[in-house]
C-alpha positions as CSV (number, residue, x, y, z in Angstrom):
1,M,105.2,92.8,139.5
2,T,108.0,94.8,137.8
3,S,110.2,91.7,137.4
4,L,110.1,88.0,138.1
5,K,113.2,87.1,140.1
6,I,114.7,83.7,139.2
7,G,117.7,81.7,140.4
8,V,119.3,79.1,138.3
9,A,120.7,76.0,140.0
10,G,122.8,73.9,137.6
11,L,125.0,75.4,134.8
12,G,125.5,72.4,132.5
13,T,124.4,72.5,128.9
14,V,120.8,73.3,129.6
15,G,121.5,75.8,132.4
16,I,123.9,77.8,130.1
17,S,121.4,77.7,127.3
18,V,118.6,79.1,129.6
19,L,120.9,82.0,130.5
20,K,121.7,82.6,126.9
21,I,118.1,82.6,125.7
22,L,117.1,85.0,128.5
23,E,119.8,87.3,127.5
24,D,119.6,87.1,123.7
25,N,115.8,87.4,123.6
26,K,115.4,89.8,126.6
27,A,113.1,92.3,124.8
28,T,110.9,89.7,123.2
29,I,110.5,87.7,126.4
30,R,109.7,90.9,128.4
31,N,107.0,91.8,125.9
32,R,105.5,88.3,125.9
33,A,105.8,87.8,129.7
34,G,104.4,91.2,130.6
35,S,107.4,91.8,133.0
36,A,111.1,91.5,133.0
37,I,112.8,88.2,133.9
38,E,115.6,89.0,136.4
39,V,118.3,86.4,137.1
40,V,119.1,87.2,140.8
41,G,121.6,84.3,141.2
42,V,123.2,81.2,139.8
43,T,124.8,78.2,141.4
44,A,126.5,75.0,140.4
45,R,129.0,72.5,141.7
46,N,132.1,74.3,140.6
47,K,132.2,78.1,140.2
48,N,135.4,78.0,138.2
49,A,134.5,75.3,135.7
50,K,135.1,76.0,132.0
51,R,131.8,77.1,130.4
52,P,130.8,78.3,126.9
53,M,129.7,81.7,128.2
54,D,130.9,84.3,130.8
55,I,128.8,84.1,133.9
56,S,130.7,86.7,135.9
57,A,127.8,89.2,135.5
58,Y,125.6,87.0,137.6
59,T,125.5,86.8,141.4
60,W,127.1,83.5,142.5
61,F,125.8,81.6,145.5
62,D,128.0,78.9,147.0
63,D,124.9,77.6,148.9
64,A,122.0,76.9,146.6
65,Q,119.6,77.1,149.6
66,D,120.7,80.7,150.3
67,M,119.8,81.6,146.7
68,V,116.2,80.4,147.2
69,A,115.5,83.2,149.7
70,H,116.1,85.7,146.9
71,C,113.9,84.1,144.3
72,D,110.3,84.1,143.1
73,V,111.1,81.1,141.0
74,L,113.8,78.4,141.4
75,V,115.0,76.9,138.1
76,E,116.4,73.5,139.0
77,L,118.7,72.0,136.3
78,I,120.9,69.9,138.5
79,G,119.3,66.6,137.7
80,G,119.0,63.3,139.6
81,S,116.0,61.8,141.3
82,D,117.4,62.5,144.8
83,G,120.3,64.3,146.4
84,I,120.7,68.1,146.2
85,A,118.2,68.6,143.5
86,Y,115.4,66.9,145.4
87,K,116.4,68.6,148.7
88,L,116.5,72.1,147.0
89,V,113.2,71.7,145.3
90,K,111.5,70.7,148.5
91,E,113.1,73.6,150.3
92,A,111.8,76.1,147.6
93,L,108.2,74.7,147.5
94,S,108.0,74.6,151.3
95,K,108.8,78.4,151.3
96,G,106.2,79.2,148.6
97,V,108.8,79.6,145.9
98,S,107.7,78.2,142.5
99,V,109.9,75.7,140.7
100,V,110.7,75.2,137.0
101,T,112.6,72.0,136.3
102,A,113.7,69.6,133.6
103,N,114.3,66.8,136.1
104,K,112.1,63.9,134.8
105,A,113.6,61.4,137.3
106,M,112.7,63.6,140.3
107,I,109.1,64.2,139.1
108,A,108.6,60.5,138.3
109,H,109.9,59.3,141.7
110,H,108.7,62.2,143.9
111,G,106.0,63.9,141.9
112,L,103.1,63.2,144.3
113,E,105.1,64.6,147.3
114,L,106.2,67.7,145.4
115,A,102.8,68.4,144.0
116,T,101.4,68.2,147.6
117,L,104.0,70.7,148.7
118,A,103.3,73.1,145.9
119,E,99.6,73.0,146.6
120,E,99.9,73.4,150.3
121,N,102.2,76.5,149.8
122,N,100.3,78.1,147.0
123,C,103.1,77.9,144.4
124,N,103.7,76.2,141.2
125,L,105.8,73.2,140.0
126,M,106.4,73.4,136.2
127,F,108.2,70.7,134.2
128,E,107.5,71.0,130.5
129,A,111.2,70.4,129.8
130,A,111.1,67.0,131.6
131,V,109.3,65.3,128.8
132,A,110.3,65.2,125.1
133,G,112.5,68.3,125.0
134,A,110.9,71.0,122.9
135,V,107.7,69.2,122.3
136,P,105.0,71.0,124.4
137,I,103.1,67.9,125.4
138,V,102.8,68.7,129.2
139,N,101.0,71.9,128.5
140,A,98.9,70.3,125.8
141,I,97.6,67.7,128.3
142,R,97.4,70.1,131.3
143,H,95.6,72.9,129.3
144,S,94.5,72.0,125.8
145,F,92.9,68.6,126.5
146,T,91.2,69.5,129.8
147,S,87.7,69.0,128.3
148,D,88.5,65.7,126.7
149,K,89.1,62.2,128.0
150,I,92.6,60.8,127.2
151,T,92.7,57.0,126.8
152,G,96.3,56.6,125.8
153,V,99.6,58.4,125.3
154,H,102.3,57.0,123.1
155,G,105.7,58.4,122.1
156,I,109.3,58.2,121.0
157,L,110.6,59.7,124.1
158,N,114.4,59.3,124.1
159,G,116.5,61.1,121.5
160,T,119.7,59.1,122.2
161,S,118.0,55.7,121.6
162,N,116.2,57.0,118.5
163,Y,119.5,58.2,117.0
164,I,121.1,54.8,117.7
165,L,118.2,52.9,116.1
166,T,118.2,55.2,113.0
167,Q,121.9,54.7,112.5
168,M,121.8,51.0,113.0
169,R,119.1,50.7,110.3
170,E,120.7,53.1,107.8
171,T,124.3,52.0,108.1
172,G,124.0,48.3,109.1
173,R,126.5,48.7,111.9
174,D,126.0,46.9,115.2
175,F,124.8,48.4,118.4
176,A,128.2,48.7,120.2
177,D,129.7,50.6,117.2
178,V,126.8,53.0,116.8
179,L,126.7,53.6,120.6
180,K,130.4,54.6,120.6
181,D,129.7,56.9,117.7
182,A,126.8,58.5,119.6
183,Q,129.1,59.0,122.6
184,D,131.9,60.6,120.5
185,K,129.3,63.0,119.0
186,G,127.9,63.9,122.4
187,Y,124.5,62.3,121.8
188,A,125.0,59.7,124.5
189,E,126.4,59.9,128.0
190,A,129.6,58.1,129.1
191,D,127.2,55.8,131.1
192,P,124.3,55.5,128.6
193,T,122.3,53.0,130.7
194,F,119.2,55.2,131.4
195,D,118.9,56.0,127.7
196,I,119.5,52.6,126.1
197,E,117.7,50.5,128.7
198,G,114.5,52.6,128.6
199,V,114.8,54.1,132.0
200,D,114.8,57.7,130.8
201,A,111.7,57.0,128.6
202,G,110.2,55.2,131.6
203,H,110.4,58.3,133.7
204,K,108.6,60.3,131.0
205,V,105.9,57.6,130.7
206,A,105.2,57.8,134.4
207,I,104.8,61.5,134.2
208,L,102.6,61.4,131.1
209,A,100.3,58.7,132.6
210,A,99.7,60.9,135.7
211,L,98.9,63.9,133.6
212,A,96.7,62.1,131.1
213,F,94.7,60.0,133.5
214,G,94.7,62.0,136.7
215,T,96.5,59.2,138.6
216,Q,99.3,59.2,141.1
217,P,102.7,59.0,139.4
218,D,103.9,55.4,139.7
219,F,107.3,54.8,138.2
220,S,107.5,51.4,139.9
221,G,104.7,50.3,137.6
222,V,106.6,51.1,134.4
223,H,107.8,48.0,132.5
224,M,111.0,48.8,130.6
225,T,112.9,46.9,127.9
226,G,115.9,48.6,126.2
227,I,117.5,48.4,122.8
228,S,120.9,46.9,123.6
229,S,120.0,43.3,122.6
230,L,118.9,44.3,119.1
231,T,121.0,43.0,116.2
232,E,121.6,44.0,112.6
233,E,119.5,40.9,111.7
234,D,116.5,42.4,113.4
235,F,116.7,45.6,111.3
236,H,117.1,43.5,108.2
237,F,114.0,41.4,108.9
238,A,112.1,44.5,110.0
239,G,112.8,46.1,106.6
240,E,111.9,43.0,104.7
241,L,108.6,42.8,106.5
242,G,107.8,46.5,106.0
243,F,108.6,47.9,109.5
244,K,111.0,50.2,111.3
245,I,112.1,49.5,114.9
246,K,111.4,52.3,117.4
247,L,111.7,52.5,121.2
248,L,108.1,53.3,122.1
249,G,106.8,54.5,125.4
250,S,103.1,54.0,126.0
251,A,100.5,54.6,128.8
252,E,97.0,53.3,128.4
253,M,94.0,53.0,130.7
254,H,92.4,49.6,131.0
255,D,89.3,50.0,133.2
256,D,90.8,50.8,136.6
257,R,94.4,49.8,135.7
258,V,97.2,51.6,133.9
259,L,99.5,50.0,131.4
260,Q,102.9,51.8,131.4
261,I,105.5,50.3,129.1
262,V,108.7,51.1,127.2
263,E,110.0,48.6,124.7
264,P,111.3,48.3,121.1
265,C,108.4,47.9,118.7
266,F,107.9,47.2,115.0
267,I,106.2,50.2,113.5
268,P,104.7,50.1,110.0
269,D,106.7,52.1,107.4
270,G,103.6,54.2,106.8
271,S,103.1,55.2,110.4
272,P,103.8,58.9,111.4
273,F,106.1,57.5,114.1
274,A,108.2,55.7,111.4
275,A,109.2,59.1,110.1
276,I,110.7,60.3,113.4
277,E,114.4,59.9,113.0
278,D,117.7,60.6,114.8
279,A,117.4,62.7,118.1
280,Y,113.8,63.7,117.4
281,N,110.9,62.8,119.8
282,A,107.2,62.5,119.0
283,V,104.1,62.1,121.2
284,Y,100.5,61.2,120.3
285,C,97.5,61.4,122.6
286,E,94.4,59.2,122.0
287,C,91.4,61.3,123.0
288,E,87.7,60.5,123.1
289,Y,86.7,63.6,121.1
290,A,89.7,65.4,119.6
291,E,91.6,64.0,116.7
292,T,95.1,65.0,117.9
293,P,98.1,65.4,115.6
294,L,101.5,63.8,116.3
295,M,103.6,66.4,118.1
296,S,107.3,66.2,117.3
297,G,110.5,68.1,117.9
298,L,114.0,67.7,119.1
299,G,114.1,65.6,122.3
300,A,117.6,66.2,123.3
301,G,120.2,69.0,123.5
302,G,120.6,72.1,125.5
303,D,118.7,74.6,123.4
304,A,115.6,72.4,122.8
305,T,115.3,71.7,126.6
306,A,116.1,75.3,127.6
307,S,113.4,76.6,125.2
308,S,110.8,74.6,127.2
309,V,112.3,75.8,130.5
310,V,112.1,79.4,129.5
311,G,108.5,78.8,128.3
312,D,107.6,77.7,131.8
313,I,109.3,80.8,133.3
314,V,107.3,83.1,131.0
315,A,104.1,81.3,131.9
316,L,104.8,82.0,135.6
317,A,105.6,85.7,134.8
318,R,102.2,85.9,133.2
319,G,100.6,84.6,136.3
320,E,99.5,81.3,134.7
321,S,98.8,78.5,137.1
322,A,97.4,75.0,137.1
323,P,97.5,71.9,139.3
324,V,100.8,70.1,138.9
325,F,99.2,67.0,137.4
326,G,96.2,68.7,136.0
327,V,93.9,68.0,138.9
328,P,94.1,68.8,142.7
329,V,96.3,66.3,144.6
330,S,93.3,65.0,146.5
331,S,91.8,64.0,143.2
332,L,94.8,62.0,141.9
333,K,93.7,58.4,141.8
334,K,95.8,55.4,143.0
335,V,95.2,52.7,140.5
336,G,96.6,49.2,139.8
337,S,99.1,48.2,137.1
338,F,98.1,46.5,133.9
339,D,100.6,43.7,133.2
340,P,102.1,43.7,129.7
341,R,101.8,39.9,129.6
342,E,98.0,40.6,129.2
343,V,98.6,42.5,126.0
344,E,97.3,40.8,122.8
345,S,99.2,41.7,119.7
346,R,101.1,40.4,116.7
347,Y,104.7,39.6,117.6
348,Y,108.0,39.2,115.8
349,I,110.1,36.3,117.2
350,R,113.7,35.6,116.1
351,F,115.4,32.3,116.9
352,N,119.0,31.3,116.2
353,V,118.7,27.6,115.3
354,K,120.7,24.7,113.9
355,D,119.7,24.1,110.3
356,K,118.6,20.5,110.4
357,V,115.5,18.4,109.6
358,G,112.7,18.5,112.2
359,V,113.6,21.8,113.9
360,M,110.7,23.7,112.5
361,A,108.3,20.9,113.4
362,D,109.5,21.0,117.0
363,I,109.1,24.8,117.2
364,S,105.7,24.8,115.5
365,A,104.4,22.1,117.9
366,I,105.3,24.2,121.0
367,L,103.7,27.3,119.5
368,R,100.6,25.3,118.6
369,D,100.3,23.9,122.1
370,H,100.2,27.5,123.4
371,G,97.6,28.6,121.0
372,I,100.0,30.7,118.8
373,S,99.5,30.6,115.0
374,I,102.1,31.8,112.6
375,E,101.4,34.4,109.9
376,T,104.8,34.6,108.3
377,M,108.1,32.7,108.6
378,I,111.5,33.7,107.1
379,Q,114.8,31.8,107.2
380,L,117.8,33.9,106.2
381,G,120.0,31.6,104.1
382,R,120.6,27.8,104.4
383,S,123.6,26.2,106.1
384,P,123.0,22.5,106.9
385,E,124.0,21.6,110.4
386,Q,125.1,25.3,111.0
387,N,123.3,28.1,112.8
388,V,120.8,30.2,111.0
389,N,118.3,32.9,112.0
390,V,114.6,32.0,111.7
391,V,112.0,34.7,112.1
392,M,108.3,34.2,112.7
393,V,105.5,36.7,112.8
394,T,102.5,35.6,114.8
395,H,98.8,36.3,114.5
396,D,97.4,38.1,117.5
397,A,98.5,36.4,120.7
398,L,98.8,37.1,124.4
399,R,102.3,38.2,125.4
400,E,102.3,35.7,128.3
401,D,101.7,32.8,125.9
402,V,104.4,34.1,123.5
403,N,106.9,34.4,126.4
404,T,106.1,30.9,127.8
405,A,106.3,29.2,124.4
406,S,109.6,31.0,123.5
407,D,111.1,30.0,126.8
408,L,110.3,26.3,126.1
409,I,111.7,26.6,122.6
410,S,114.9,28.2,123.9
411,R,115.5,25.0,125.9
412,L,115.6,22.8,122.8
413,D,119.2,21.6,122.1
414,V,119.0,23.1,118.5
415,I,118.4,26.6,119.8
416,F,121.2,29.0,120.5
417,G,120.9,32.0,122.7
418,E,117.8,33.8,123.8
419,P,115.0,34.5,121.4
420,C,114.2,38.1,120.4
421,I,110.6,39.0,120.9
422,I,109.3,42.4,119.6
423,R,105.7,43.6,119.7
424,I,104.2,44.8,116.4
425,E,102.4,48.1,117.0
426,E,99.9,48.9,114.2
427,D,97.3,51.1,116.0
428,F,98.8,54.4,115.0
């Protein structure tokens, strides 16, 4: 092959960065790939949109499907689980054209179907850039850990939420104020729902679970809790107790069921995850034999994501190939979902209560009746007959028992608002 012909669909931040890397590092890439990478076409929603680089040297296609006919590889950077991106990728794979994508939503929702198409048509579907930006975790699982048994994958998987949590802790500002700041700086979208409510990280957890355990991708089995309900009080108490708050995504095998969960967690100050700040991501694999390091890097931004996209393009130019989820489609297992309510852990619980005699006795009685013992209790300030925050740290307890007891406590006439429950993660 004298050159690998690619077409780029989508010319947003990542698409432009891909073109820039391919142009700026042309000689290096050719040397490492063993052949030239030729961009035979580009397409996007609006040809005349203002962009940070001149694209006039590239052949423009008004119809993205027409461009596929000229490609060895389609680089899909449009985004979205359905719509034109999904239709275009299916078209390419059906014609034996390999696909490189950063589209985690599409892979999480339609990964099994797309993997089947790639296998049936003897082509590749590559998506390193779909998980954790510049962190090469997909290739690590798909290639480096093939001889090992992975029992769990855990990570800080969303740069926007990690930036917000870092700023809330460091500045003491509330969530709404920091979110607006993140939007003004371009770290958060105008509609940040997917980032702050754990959906973006949930897509990545579904992908990592399929890769790690050889199971069919199951986004519907991911349990997601976001960060929008956290308050400055939670960060204060976390610091006092020796923790930082991180939005953690985890996938674990429990016999023949998979736990897939995204939620804010208390992480000990000494944990490697506690050092991951701002827009950085990090992923850790629990393996039976290998003692794997924490892999970290920028999880957001055009250049970080584009670097992973180009890495996949180079791999295809070299002739590298692997099953989409690490094993043939016929070997992907359909497994059940492990309910997070079955998770036993220590928990942080914050109540907003009326400061009066007997309140703590009532709360303690409900916790006792559900088999929950208290390790630590903190009350911030004292204001008789006024509202104060009370925090409890439990000994190991089932999440279902904690939820049930907290629900009953919230019905007491001396409790205001919903309790805040955060799992304490101390295993890594």
